[in-house]
C-alpha positions, -999 to 999 in steps of 0.1 A, spaced: 85 576 -832 121 588 -839 109 619 -857 85 627 -828 112 622 -802 137 643 -822 111 672 -824 103 670 -787 140 669 -777 148 700 -798 118 719 -785 126 709 -749 162 720 -753 151 754 -764 126 760 -736 144 742 -708 153 774 -689 127 788 -667 93 776 -654 83 752 -682 78 718 -665 40 721 -665 40 729 -702 63 699 -709 38 677 -691 10 690 -713 29 686 -745 38 650 -735 2 642 -728 -8 656 -761 18 635 -779 5 604 -762 -30 612 -772 -20 617 -808 -1 584 -807 -32 566 -794 -53 581 -823 -27 569 -848 -28 534 -834 -66 535 -834 -68 545 -870 -41 520 -881 -58 490 -864 -93 503 -872 -104 500 -835 -118 523 -809 -100 552 -792 -99 532 -760 -78 505 -778 -52 531 -789 -51 546 -754 -47 512 -737 -18 503 -759 0 535 -753 -7 539 -716 -9 503 -703 3 476 -726 36 493 -735 61 496 -706 79 526 -720 49 542 -738 62 531 -772 95 548 -767 82 583 -762 109 606 -747 103 619 -711 106 656 -708 106 658 -670 138 665 -651 154 687 -677 142 721 -666 169 744 -653 155 769 -628 169 804 -630 188 815 -599 196 851 -588 232 863 -592 241 832 -612 245 829 -649 218 803 -658 222 804 -695 258 790 -696 275 822 -708 304 828 -685 310 865 -693 275 877 -702 266 912 -692 230 921 -684 
């Protein structure tokens, strides 16, 4: 899980400027589905078992990082990339 979270955090930091919150939700859903499939295969059970463990039995979804709330919306006449003297 640490490797998955590290990858998601790095990817989210790169794409956090703009209108990307919908895409973050899709990526997190895909990561949860893949975790459910890994659990299913590891325990030799059904897909429903893996999904129930990820979605319902674990309070924090097995430690998966949340990507919501980190998107910075661009504003007009304001430097939204953090470069104080950037010229456009």
